[in-house]
All heavy atoms as TSV, in Angstrom:
chain	resi	resn	atom	element	x	y	z
A	1	MET	N	N	106.931	121.607	110.169
A	1	MET	CA	C	108.172	121.687	109.284
A	1	MET	C	C	107.759	121.542	107.896
A	1	MET	O	O	107.040	120.621	107.669
A	1	MET	CB	C	109.270	120.665	109.711
A	1	MET	CG	C	110.454	120.705	108.794
A	1	MET	SD	S	111.466	119.237	108.932
A	1	MET	CE	C	112.538	119.517	110.250
A	2	THR	N	N	108.415	122.299	107.040
A	2	THR	CA	C	108.064	122.054	105.528
A	2	THR	C	C	109.396	121.907	104.928
A	2	THR	O	O	110.390	122.743	105.268
A	2	THR	CB	C	107.389	123.317	105.019
A	2	THR	OG1	O	105.984	123.525	105.639
A	2	THR	CG2	C	107.136	123.175	103.564
A	3	VAL	N	N	109.443	121.016	103.985
A	3	VAL	CA	C	110.735	120.675	103.226
A	3	VAL	C	C	110.423	121.133	101.797
A	3	VAL	O	O	109.485	120.573	101.306
A	3	VAL	CB	C	111.198	119.224	103.461
A	3	VAL	CG1	C	112.409	119.021	102.501
A	3	VAL	CG2	C	111.466	118.924	104.916
A	4	GLU	N	N	111.215	121.876	101.193
A	4	GLU	CA	C	110.988	122.183	99.710
A	4	GLU	C	C	112.184	121.578	98.921
A	4	GLU	O	O	113.269	121.797	99.261
A	4	GLU	CB	C	111.007	123.745	99.516
A	4	GLU	CG	C	110.782	124.115	98.158
A	4	GLU	CD	C	110.605	125.607	97.983
A	4	GLU	OE1	O	110.232	126.295	98.912
A	4	GLU	OE2	O	111.069	126.094	96.820
A	5	ILE	N	N	111.826	120.909	97.873
A	5	ILE	CA	C	112.810	120.220	97.101
A	5	ILE	C	C	112.655	120.832	95.592
A	5	ILE	O	O	111.513	120.779	95.119
A	5	ILE	CB	C	112.682	118.697	97.001
A	5	ILE	CG1	C	112.799	118.275	98.520
A	5	ILE	CG2	C	113.574	118.064	96.076
A	5	ILE	CD1	C	112.574	116.750	98.582
A	6	THR	N	N	113.801	121.277	95.158
A	6	THR	CA	C	113.809	121.888	93.684
A	6	THR	C	C	114.653	120.979	92.811
A	6	THR	O	O	115.751	120.439	93.196
A	6	THR	CB	C	114.366	123.282	93.597
A	6	THR	OG1	O	113.670	124.008	94.586
A	6	THR	CG2	C	114.329	123.758	92.317
A	7	THR	N	N	114.070	120.433	91.593
A	7	THR	CA	C	114.720	119.641	90.818
A	7	THR	C	C	115.129	120.380	89.610
A	7	THR	O	O	114.605	121.470	89.287
A	7	THR	CB	C	113.933	118.422	90.299
A	7	THR	OG1	O	112.722	118.892	89.686
A	7	THR	CG2	C	113.497	117.601	91.552
A	8	ARG	N	N	116.213	119.903	88.882
A	8	ARG	CA	C	116.760	120.599	87.618
A	8	ARG	C	C	115.741	120.472	86.424
A	8	ARG	O	O	115.758	121.361	85.598
A	8	ARG	CB	C	118.120	120.118	87.261
A	8	ARG	CG	C	119.133	120.453	88.302
A	8	ARG	CD	C	120.545	119.945	87.875
A	8	ARG	NE	N	121.445	120.275	88.906
A	8	ARG	CZ	C	122.684	119.820	88.816
A	8	ARG	NH1	N	123.127	119.271	87.829
A	8	ARG	NH2	N	123.431	120.130	89.892
A	9	LYS	N	N	115.021	119.413	86.414
A	9	LYS	CA	C	114.051	119.190	85.361
A	9	LYS	C	C	112.853	118.436	85.915
A	9	LYS	O	O	112.862	117.831	86.974
A	9	LYS	CB	C	114.711	118.419	84.216
A	9	LYS	CG	C	115.279	117.136	84.552
A	9	LYS	CD	C	115.978	116.535	83.264
A	9	LYS	CE	C	116.498	115.013	83.776
A	9	LYS	NZ	N	117.032	114.439	82.662
A	10	VAL	N	N	111.867	118.370	85.145
A	10	VAL	CA	C	110.659	117.642	85.570
A	10	VAL	C	C	110.925	116.174	85.494
A	10	VAL	O	O	111.558	115.636	84.707
A	10	VAL	CB	C	109.500	117.874	84.415
A	10	VAL	CG1	C	108.302	117.054	84.852
A	10	VAL	CG2	C	109.101	119.356	84.390
A	11	ASP	N	N	110.392	115.600	86.620
A	11	ASP	CA	C	110.651	114.156	86.873
A	11	ASP	C	C	109.379	113.563	87.359
A	11	ASP	O	O	108.994	113.647	88.477
A	11	ASP	CB	C	111.777	113.902	87.902
A	11	ASP	CG	C	112.078	112.406	88.096
A	11	ASP	OD1	O	111.448	111.552	87.642
A	11	ASP	OD2	O	113.084	112.074	88.803
A	12	SER	N	N	108.635	112.828	86.569
A	12	SER	CA	C	107.237	112.422	86.751
A	12	SER	C	C	107.151	111.410	87.844
A	12	SER	O	O	106.158	111.195	88.554
A	12	SER	CB	C	106.619	111.946	85.531
A	12	SER	OG	O	107.186	110.757	85.009
A	13	ILE	N	N	108.250	110.685	88.047
A	13	ILE	CA	C	108.152	109.665	89.080
A	13	ILE	C	C	108.810	110.032	90.373
A	13	ILE	O	O	108.873	109.354	91.304
A	13	ILE	CB	C	108.728	108.236	88.561
A	13	ILE	CG1	C	110.226	108.431	88.344
A	13	ILE	CG2	C	108.008	107.728	87.465
A	13	ILE	CD1	C	110.957	107.046	88.035
A	14	PHE	N	N	109.263	111.341	90.392
A	14	PHE	CA	C	109.971	111.829	91.721
A	14	PHE	C	C	108.989	111.612	92.954
A	14	PHE	O	O	109.513	111.160	93.979
A	14	PHE	CB	C	110.252	113.361	91.559
A	14	PHE	CG	C	111.045	113.898	92.719
A	14	PHE	CD1	C	112.325	113.520	92.998
A	14	PHE	CD2	C	110.377	114.649	93.609
A	14	PHE	CE1	C	112.900	114.039	94.166
A	14	PHE	CE2	C	110.870	115.190	94.733
A	14	PHE	CZ	C	112.232	114.806	95.035
A	15	PRO	N	N	107.732	111.944	92.985
A	15	PRO	CA	C	106.921	111.713	94.164
A	15	PRO	C	C	107.024	110.283	94.566
A	15	PRO	O	O	107.032	110.030	95.771
A	15	PRO	CB	C	105.490	112.116	93.745
A	15	PRO	CG	C	105.751	112.999	92.607
A	15	PRO	CD	C	107.004	112.584	91.882
A	16	TYR	N	N	107.121	109.388	93.719
A	16	TYR	CA	C	107.223	107.882	94.128
A	16	TYR	C	C	108.619	107.602	94.646
A	16	TYR	O	O	108.556	106.768	95.511
A	16	TYR	CB	C	106.736	106.972	92.882
A	16	TYR	CG	C	105.384	107.294	92.454
A	16	TYR	CD1	C	105.202	108.068	91.314
A	16	TYR	CD2	C	104.229	106.931	93.178
A	16	TYR	CE1	C	103.863	108.376	90.912
A	16	TYR	CE2	C	102.996	107.259	92.777
A	16	TYR	CZ	C	102.810	107.864	91.526
A	16	TYR	OH	O	101.602	108.282	91.181
A	17	GLN	N	N	109.604	108.187	94.070
A	17	GLN	CA	C	110.882	107.888	94.528
A	17	GLN	C	C	111.057	108.426	96.039
A	17	GLN	O	O	111.852	107.842	96.640
A	17	GLN	CB	C	111.972	108.550	93.645
A	17	GLN	CG	C	112.032	107.955	92.335
A	17	GLN	CD	C	112.878	108.720	91.369
A	17	GLN	OE1	O	112.848	109.947	91.397
A	17	GLN	NE2	N	113.490	107.969	90.408
A	18	MET	N	N	110.419	109.527	96.294
A	18	MET	CA	C	110.495	110.080	97.708
A	18	MET	C	C	109.933	109.023	98.690
A	18	MET	O	O	110.380	109.267	99.939
A	18	MET	CB	C	109.651	111.316	97.847
A	18	MET	CG	C	110.168	112.525	97.099
A	18	MET	SD	S	111.952	112.861	97.637
A	18	MET	CE	C	111.542	113.321	99.315
A	19	LEU	N	N	109.228	108.053	98.335
A	19	LEU	CA	C	108.835	107.063	99.415
A	19	LEU	C	C	110.055	106.295	99.935
A	19	LEU	O	O	110.029	105.801	101.018
A	19	LEU	CB	C	107.883	106.002	98.699
A	19	LEU	CG	C	106.582	106.557	98.197
A	19	LEU	CD1	C	105.849	105.498	97.377
A	19	LEU	CD2	C	105.780	107.021	99.370
A	20	TRP	N	N	111.186	106.332	99.196
A	20	TRP	CA	C	112.389	105.653	99.648
A	20	TRP	C	C	113.341	106.630	100.265
A	20	TRP	O	O	114.557	106.225	100.555
A	20	TRP	CB	C	112.978	104.951	98.481
A	20	TRP	CG	C	112.038	103.901	97.778
A	20	TRP	CD1	C	111.266	104.054	96.729
A	20	TRP	CD2	C	111.568	102.778	98.454
A	20	TRP	NE1	N	110.387	102.946	96.527
A	20	TRP	CE2	C	110.537	102.197	97.561
A	20	TRP	CE3	C	111.725	102.071	99.708
A	20	TRP	CZ2	C	109.767	101.126	97.895
A	20	TRP	CZ3	C	111.018	100.977	100.005
A	20	TRP	CH2	C	110.014	100.484	99.016
A	21	PHE	N	N	112.956	107.806	100.500
A	21	PHE	CA	C	113.849	108.795	101.110
A	21	PHE	C	C	113.753	108.652	102.542
A	21	PHE	O	O	112.628	108.875	103.187
A	21	PHE	CB	C	113.555	110.191	100.633
A	21	PHE	CG	C	114.309	111.347	101.298
A	21	PHE	CD1	C	115.562	111.501	100.829
A	21	PHE	CD2	C	113.718	112.089	102.367
A	21	PHE	CE1	C	116.399	112.512	101.432
A	21	PHE	CE2	C	114.489	113.094	102.848
A	21	PHE	CZ	C	115.797	113.292	102.510
A	22	LEU	N	N	114.748	108.145	103.338
A	22	LEU	CA	C	114.639	107.879	104.730
A	22	LEU	C	C	115.498	108.963	105.557
A	22	LEU	O	O	116.586	109.203	105.085
A	22	LEU	CB	C	115.056	106.472	105.022
A	22	LEU	CG	C	114.378	105.309	104.188
A	22	LEU	CD1	C	115.023	103.958	104.470
A	22	LEU	CD2	C	112.905	105.313	104.509
A	23	ILE	N	N	114.945	109.255	106.690
A	23	ILE	CA	C	115.748	110.036	107.590
A	23	ILE	C	C	115.943	109.220	108.882
A	23	ILE	O	O	114.852	108.776	109.411
A	23	ILE	CB	C	115.014	111.317	107.912
A	23	ILE	CG1	C	114.801	112.211	106.648
A	23	ILE	CG2	C	115.803	112.180	108.955
A	23	ILE	CD1	C	113.998	113.405	106.756
A	24	SER	N	N	117.189	108.917	109.200
A	24	SER	CA	C	117.342	108.108	110.319
A	24	SER	C	C	118.092	108.856	111.389
A	24	SER	O	O	118.869	109.924	111.011
A	24	SER	CB	C	118.116	106.867	109.978
A	24	SER	OG	O	119.407	107.138	109.331
A	25	SER	N	N	118.058	108.308	112.594
A	25	SER	CA	C	118.915	108.902	113.691
A	25	SER	C	C	120.331	108.320	113.739
A	25	SER	O	O	120.517	107.217	113.803
A	25	SER	CB	C	118.231	108.478	114.976
A	25	SER	OG	O	119.056	108.688	116.119
A	26	PRO	N	N	121.256	109.240	113.567
A	26	PRO	CA	C	122.758	108.830	113.601
A	26	PRO	C	C	123.032	108.113	114.891
A	26	PRO	O	O	123.743	107.094	115.042
A	26	PRO	CB	C	123.540	110.063	113.390
A	26	PRO	CG	C	122.676	111.018	112.711
A	26	PRO	CD	C	121.162	110.707	113.243
A	27	ALA	N	N	122.483	108.623	115.983
A	27	ALA	CA	C	122.795	108.069	117.343
A	27	ALA	C	C	122.226	106.605	117.466
A	27	ALA	O	O	122.859	105.773	117.892
A	27	ALA	CB	C	122.073	108.831	118.474
A	28	GLN	N	N	120.975	106.324	116.895
A	28	GLN	CA	C	120.429	104.948	116.915
A	28	GLN	C	C	121.281	103.997	116.046
A	28	GLN	O	O	121.548	102.868	116.350
A	28	GLN	CB	C	118.943	105.026	116.524
A	28	GLN	CG	C	118.245	103.694	116.485
A	28	GLN	CD	C	118.006	103.091	117.922
A	28	GLN	OE1	O	118.511	103.623	118.866
A	28	GLN	NE2	N	117.104	102.017	117.947
A	29	TYR	N	N	121.641	104.586	114.874
A	29	TYR	CA	C	122.596	103.859	113.894
A	29	TYR	C	C	123.794	103.318	114.581
A	29	TYR	O	O	124.124	102.105	114.471
A	29	TYR	CB	C	122.775	104.573	112.648
A	29	TYR	CG	C	123.531	103.902	111.587
A	29	TYR	CD1	C	122.994	102.680	111.013
A	29	TYR	CD2	C	124.740	104.339	111.245
A	29	TYR	CE1	C	123.693	102.103	110.067
A	29	TYR	CE2	C	125.360	103.684	110.176
A	29	TYR	CZ	C	125.026	102.626	109.584
A	29	TYR	OH	O	125.666	102.005	108.699
A	30	GLU	N	N	124.429	104.300	115.257
A	30	GLU	CA	C	125.682	104.051	116.021
A	30	GLU	C	C	125.457	102.976	117.157
A	30	GLU	O	O	126.101	102.023	117.322
A	30	GLU	CB	C	126.304	105.264	116.565
A	30	GLU	CG	C	126.821	106.262	115.585
A	30	GLU	CD	C	128.245	106.015	115.037
A	30	GLU	OE1	O	128.873	105.233	115.761
A	30	GLU	OE2	O	128.633	106.409	113.971
A	31	LYS	N	N	124.422	103.199	117.896
A	31	LYS	CA	C	124.111	102.375	119.014
A	31	LYS	C	C	123.906	100.848	118.563
A	31	LYS	O	O	124.179	99.928	119.471
A	31	LYS	CB	C	122.773	102.801	119.687
A	31	LYS	CG	C	122.306	102.071	120.805
A	31	LYS	CD	C	121.027	102.702	121.261
A	31	LYS	CE	C	120.351	101.742	122.344
A	31	LYS	NZ	N	118.954	102.271	122.724
A	32	LEU	N	N	123.335	100.681	117.423
A	32	LEU	CA	C	123.066	99.398	116.855
A	32	LEU	C	C	124.246	98.746	115.874
A	32	LEU	O	O	124.059	97.899	115.248
A	32	LEU	CB	C	121.730	99.297	116.014
A	32	LEU	CG	C	120.455	99.704	116.852
A	32	LEU	CD1	C	119.259	99.833	116.039
A	32	LEU	CD2	C	120.239	98.627	117.971
A	33	GLY	N	N	125.386	99.350	116.207
A	33	GLY	CA	C	126.537	98.806	115.511
A	33	GLY	C	C	126.624	99.182	113.999
A	33	GLY	O	O	127.333	98.286	113.322
A	34	LYS	N	N	125.994	100.140	113.573
A	34	LYS	CA	C	125.948	100.587	112.159
A	34	LYS	C	C	125.524	99.421	111.290
A	34	LYS	O	O	126.051	99.190	110.223
A	34	LYS	CB	C	127.426	101.089	111.707
A	34	LYS	CG	C	127.920	102.337	112.490
A	34	LYS	CD	C	129.182	102.770	111.900
A	34	LYS	CE	C	129.606	103.926	112.650
A	34	LYS	NZ	N	130.960	104.420	112.083
A	35	ASP	N	N	124.496	98.766	111.710
A	35	ASP	CA	C	123.885	97.675	111.013
A	35	ASP	C	C	122.424	98.025	110.652
A	35	ASP	O	O	121.516	98.080	111.596
A	35	ASP	CB	C	123.805	96.469	112.014
A	35	ASP	CG	C	123.297	95.236	111.299
A	35	ASP	OD1	O	122.422	95.275	110.481
A	35	ASP	OD2	O	123.804	94.059	111.612
A	36	TRP	N	N	122.151	98.144	109.328
A	36	TRP	CA	C	120.831	98.575	108.862
A	36	TRP	C	C	119.725	97.620	109.169
A	36	TRP	O	O	118.652	97.891	109.289
A	36	TRP	CB	C	120.840	98.966	107.515
A	36	TRP	CG	C	121.563	100.318	107.086
A	36	TRP	CD1	C	122.713	100.596	106.280
A	36	TRP	CD2	C	121.183	101.511	107.517
A	36	TRP	NE1	N	123.081	101.843	106.346
A	36	TRP	CE2	C	122.026	102.472	107.067
A	36	TRP	CE3	C	120.076	102.023	108.167
A	36	TRP	CZ2	C	122.005	104.028	107.293
A	36	TRP	CZ3	C	119.967	103.413	108.538
A	36	TRP	CH2	C	120.934	104.252	107.997
A	37	ASP	N	N	120.126	96.242	109.107
A	37	ASP	CA	C	119.099	95.275	109.367
A	37	ASP	C	C	118.696	95.406	110.873
A	37	ASP	O	O	117.427	95.253	111.058
A	37	ASP	CB	C	119.807	93.835	109.101
A	37	ASP	CG	C	120.015	93.587	107.628
A	37	ASP	OD1	O	119.215	94.153	106.873
A	37	ASP	OD2	O	120.966	92.929	107.431
A	38	LYS	N	N	119.557	95.658	111.742
A	38	LYS	CA	C	119.104	95.804	113.192
A	38	LYS	C	C	118.325	97.096	113.270
A	38	LYS	O	O	117.447	97.190	114.132
A	38	LYS	CB	C	120.465	95.994	114.087
A	38	LYS	CG	C	121.120	94.584	114.223
A	38	LYS	CD	C	122.310	94.661	115.138
A	38	LYS	CE	C	123.100	93.432	115.326
A	38	LYS	NZ	N	124.257	93.638	116.096
A	39	PHE	N	N	118.780	98.155	112.611
A	39	PHE	CA	C	117.959	99.423	112.624
A	39	PHE	C	C	116.651	99.307	112.194
A	39	PHE	O	O	115.679	99.829	112.714
A	39	PHE	CB	C	118.766	100.484	111.801
A	39	PHE	CG	C	118.201	101.839	111.866
A	39	PHE	CD1	C	118.647	102.716	112.874
A	39	PHE	CD2	C	117.251	102.276	110.991
A	39	PHE	CE1	C	118.043	104.010	112.978
A	39	PHE	CE2	C	116.672	103.562	111.142
A	39	PHE	CZ	C	117.135	104.429	112.198
A	40	ALA	N	N	116.524	98.431	111.153
A	40	ALA	CA	C	115.131	98.269	110.631
A	40	ALA	C	C	114.154	97.603	111.576
A	40	ALA	O	O	112.966	97.843	111.751
A	40	ALA	CB	C	115.102	97.401	109.359
A	41	MET	N	N	114.746	96.735	112.527
A	41	MET	CA	C	114.068	96.114	113.576
A	41	MET	C	C	113.778	96.948	114.878
A	41	MET	O	O	113.048	96.692	115.648
A	41	MET	CB	C	114.623	94.708	113.984
A	41	MET	CG	C	114.808	93.804	112.766
A	41	MET	SD	S	113.299	93.490	111.868
A	41	MET	CE	C	112.357	92.605	113.131
A	42	ALA	N	N	114.565	98.064	114.994
A	42	ALA	CA	C	114.580	98.815	116.171
A	42	ALA	C	C	114.632	100.328	115.704
A	42	ALA	O	O	115.600	100.961	116.281
A	42	ALA	CB	C	115.589	98.463	117.152
A	43	PRO	N	N	113.852	100.952	114.914
A	43	PRO	CA	C	114.075	102.289	114.492
A	43	PRO	C	C	113.725	103.286	115.563
A	43	PRO	O	O	113.114	102.872	116.588
A	43	PRO	CB	C	112.927	102.337	113.381
A	43	PRO	CG	C	111.885	101.400	113.750
A	43	PRO	CD	C	112.627	100.303	114.373
A	44	SER	N	N	114.204	104.394	115.470
A	44	SER	CA	C	113.919	105.438	116.366
A	44	SER	C	C	113.018	106.514	115.700
A	44	SER	O	O	113.061	106.661	114.416
A	44	SER	CB	C	115.201	106.275	116.870
A	44	SER	OG	O	115.773	106.787	115.816
A	45	GLY	N	N	112.184	107.054	116.467
A	45	GLY	CA	C	111.258	107.967	115.947
A	45	GLY	C	C	111.704	109.302	115.442
A	45	GLY	O	O	112.745	109.672	115.868
A	46	THR	N	N	111.062	109.754	114.396
A	46	THR	CA	C	111.663	111.047	113.826
A	46	THR	C	C	110.606	112.183	113.839
A	46	THR	O	O	110.554	113.142	113.269
A	46	THR	CB	C	112.001	110.911	112.291
A	46	THR	OG1	O	110.870	110.338	111.658
A	46	THR	CG2	C	113.061	109.877	112.159
A	47	GLY	N	N	109.487	111.900	114.583
A	47	GLY	CA	C	108.570	112.924	114.892
A	47	GLY	C	C	107.181	112.299	115.316
A	47	GLY	O	O	107.167	111.063	115.815
A	48	PRO	N	N	106.178	113.043	115.488
A	48	PRO	CA	C	104.983	112.698	116.014
A	48	PRO	C	C	104.001	111.874	114.934
A	48	PRO	O	O	102.858	111.590	115.318
A	48	PRO	CB	C	104.244	113.924	116.329
A	48	PRO	CG	C	104.736	114.891	115.341
A	48	PRO	CD	C	106.062	114.540	115.074
A	49	PHE	N	N	104.591	111.506	113.819
A	49	PHE	CA	C	103.703	110.878	112.865
A	49	PHE	C	C	103.797	109.337	112.979
A	49	PHE	O	O	104.861	108.843	113.234
A	49	PHE	CB	C	104.271	111.303	111.442
A	49	PHE	CG	C	104.434	112.774	111.348
A	49	PHE	CD1	C	105.612	113.413	111.323
A	49	PHE	CD2	C	103.166	113.533	111.224
A	49	PHE	CE1	C	105.689	114.765	111.277
A	49	PHE	CE2	C	103.210	114.989	111.137
A	49	PHE	CZ	C	104.574	115.547	111.055
A	50	LYS	N	N	102.667	108.621	112.550
A	50	LYS	CA	C	102.545	107.323	112.673
A	50	LYS	C	C	101.730	106.841	111.626
A	50	LYS	O	O	100.709	107.369	111.435
A	50	LYS	CB	C	101.898	106.946	114.136
A	50	LYS	CG	C	101.771	105.507	114.342
A	50	LYS	CD	C	101.050	105.349	115.703
A	50	LYS	CE	C	100.743	103.949	115.965
A	50	LYS	NZ	N	100.087	103.707	117.169
A	51	LEU	N	N	102.186	105.782	110.845
A	51	LEU	CA	C	101.534	105.310	109.725
A	51	LEU	C	C	100.304	104.322	110.407
A	51	LEU	O	O	100.631	103.444	111.050
A	51	LEU	CB	C	102.434	104.482	108.846
A	51	LEU	CG	C	101.756	103.727	107.649
A	51	LEU	CD1	C	101.218	104.712	106.692
A	51	LEU	CD2	C	102.749	102.826	106.965
A	52	ASP	N	N	99.092	104.782	109.983
A	52	ASP	CA	C	98.041	103.812	110.476
A	52	ASP	C	C	97.296	103.047	109.383
A	52	ASP	O	O	96.546	102.143	109.779
A	52	ASP	CB	C	97.085	104.684	111.376
A	52	ASP	CG	C	96.327	105.675	110.590
A	52	ASP	OD1	O	96.727	105.918	109.346
A	52	ASP	OD2	O	95.355	106.338	111.061
A	53	LYS	N	N	97.554	103.387	108.211
A	53	LYS	CA	C	96.857	102.842	107.083
A	53	LYS	C	C	97.585	102.830	105.725
A	53	LYS	O	O	98.241	103.898	105.575
A	53	LYS	CB	C	95.440	103.393	106.875
A	53	LYS	CG	C	94.627	102.716	105.953
A	53	LYS	CD	C	93.182	103.523	105.661
A	53	LYS	CE	C	92.629	104.142	106.867
A	53	LYS	NZ	N	91.374	104.897	106.619
A	54	VAL	N	N	97.453	101.851	104.899
A	54	VAL	CA	C	98.133	101.840	103.544
A	54	VAL	C	C	96.984	101.483	102.651
A	54	VAL	O	O	96.372	100.458	102.805
A	54	VAL	CB	C	99.326	100.912	103.482
A	54	VAL	CG1	C	99.767	100.938	102.073
A	54	VAL	CG2	C	100.427	101.250	104.482
A	55	ARG	N	N	96.773	102.352	101.569
A	55	ARG	CA	C	95.817	102.006	100.557
A	55	ARG	C	C	96.427	101.941	99.281
A	55	ARG	O	O	97.346	102.793	98.890
A	55	ARG	CB	C	94.647	103.081	100.538
A	55	ARG	CG	C	93.849	103.241	101.798
A	55	ARG	CD	C	92.832	104.172	101.625
A	55	ARG	NE	N	93.244	105.375	100.960
A	55	ARG	CZ	C	92.348	106.383	100.613
A	55	ARG	NH1	N	91.167	106.175	100.791
A	55	ARG	NH2	N	92.883	107.476	100.000
A	56	ALA	N	N	96.183	100.934	98.477
A	56	ALA	CA	C	96.684	100.738	97.188
A	56	ALA	C	C	96.016	101.683	96.212
A	56	ALA	O	O	94.823	101.936	96.383
A	56	ALA	CB	C	96.526	99.303	96.793
A	57	ALA	N	N	96.774	102.214	95.363
A	57	ALA	CA	C	96.269	103.077	94.283
A	57	ALA	C	C	96.325	102.536	92.970
A	57	ALA	O	O	97.339	101.754	92.630
A	57	ALA	CB	C	96.790	104.483	94.334
A	58	ARG	N	N	95.518	102.694	92.030
A	58	ARG	CA	C	95.638	102.219	90.690
A	58	ARG	C	C	95.307	103.293	89.731
A	58	ARG	O	O	94.254	103.972	89.748
A	58	ARG	CB	C	94.496	101.060	90.483
A	58	ARG	CG	C	94.452	100.459	89.103
A	58	ARG	CD	C	93.398	99.299	89.153
A	58	ARG	NE	N	92.970	98.813	87.982
A	58	ARG	CZ	C	92.590	99.353	86.882
A	58	ARG	NH1	N	92.535	100.668	86.823
A	58	ARG	NH2	N	92.142	98.599	85.863
A	59	ALA	N	N	96.127	103.402	88.727
A	59	ALA	CA	C	95.968	104.466	87.644
A	59	ALA	C	C	94.875	104.006	86.785
A	59	ALA	O	O	94.759	102.773	86.434
A	59	ALA	CB	C	97.253	104.719	86.909
A	60	ARG	N	N	94.082	104.754	86.088
A	60	ARG	CA	C	93.078	104.476	85.128
A	60	ARG	C	C	93.236	105.180	83.963
A	60	ARG	O	O	93.676	106.357	83.946
A	60	ARG	CB	C	91.588	104.774	85.763
A	60	ARG	CG	C	91.322	103.866	86.973
A	60	ARG	CD	C	89.867	104.216	87.486
A	60	ARG	NE	N	89.473	103.302	88.498
A	60	ARG	CZ	C	89.858	103.564	89.773
A	60	ARG	NH1	N	90.483	104.570	90.182
A	60	ARG	NH2	N	89.470	102.718	90.712
A	61	ARG	N	N	92.851	104.730	82.849
A	61	ARG	CA	C	92.871	105.362	81.463
A	61	ARG	C	C	91.594	106.129	81.425
A	61	ARG	O	O	90.563	105.964	82.056
A	61	ARG	CB	C	92.846	104.319	80.367
A	61	ARG	CG	C	94.071	103.588	80.292
A	61	ARG	CD	C	93.956	102.586	79.089
A	61	ARG	NE	N	93.148	101.516	79.557
A	61	ARG	CZ	C	93.540	100.293	79.358
A	61	ARG	NH1	N	94.702	99.903	78.971
A	61	ARG	NH2	N	92.758	99.350	79.854
A	62	ALA	N	N	91.670	107.311	80.705
A	62	ALA	CA	C	90.645	108.144	80.541
A	62	ALA	C	C	89.350	107.406	80.085
A	62	ALA	O	O	89.441	106.553	79.046
A	62	ALA	CB	C	90.902	109.247	79.478
A	63	GLY	N	N	88.200	107.564	80.681
A	63	GLY	CA	C	86.972	106.909	80.203
A	63	GLY	C	C	86.785	105.452	80.850
A	63	GLY	O	O	85.748	104.980	80.716
A	64	GLU	N	N	87.809	105.071	81.593
A	64	GLU	CA	C	87.690	103.759	82.176
A	64	GLU	C	C	86.756	103.787	83.454
A	64	GLU	O	O	86.927	104.706	84.196
A	64	GLU	CB	C	89.050	103.186	82.606
A	64	GLU	CG	C	89.019	101.787	83.145
A	64	GLU	CD	C	90.443	101.350	83.559
A	64	GLU	OE1	O	91.473	102.089	83.223
A	64	GLU	OE2	O	90.644	100.302	84.326
A	65	GLU	N	N	85.941	102.821	83.600
A	65	GLU	CA	C	85.064	102.842	84.774
A	65	GLU	C	C	85.693	102.398	85.966
A	65	GLU	O	O	86.754	101.667	85.864
A	65	GLU	CB	C	83.773	101.841	84.473
A	65	GLU	CG	C	82.965	102.504	83.497
A	65	GLU	CD	C	81.663	101.697	83.397
A	65	GLU	OE1	O	81.305	101.005	84.423
A	65	GLU	OE2	O	81.098	101.478	82.293
A	66	ARG	N	N	85.265	102.756	87.121
A	66	ARG	CA	C	86.012	102.274	88.421
A	66	ARG	C	C	85.668	100.943	88.738
A	66	ARG	O	O	84.741	100.235	88.524
A	66	ARG	CB	C	85.456	103.195	89.521
A	66	ARG	CG	C	85.940	104.721	89.291
A	66	ARG	CD	C	85.427	105.466	90.495
A	66	ARG	NE	N	85.883	106.856	90.181
A	66	ARG	CZ	C	86.490	107.455	91.060
A	66	ARG	NH1	N	86.831	107.049	92.337
A	66	ARG	NH2	N	86.900	108.727	90.884
């Protein structure tokens, strides 16, 4: 599946904001009494994807050594 998003203007931090875009199961949300705290502890899957690693990134100035 591919999702295409079009914005009205350039937004340099949009890719980072997408990290907070969540897709949840309405059925699971209802099942847990419409409580986001409970949902966070018992989420339902939204696909075959699984986070296996998180790496921190750091911006560098031009000419800065690694």
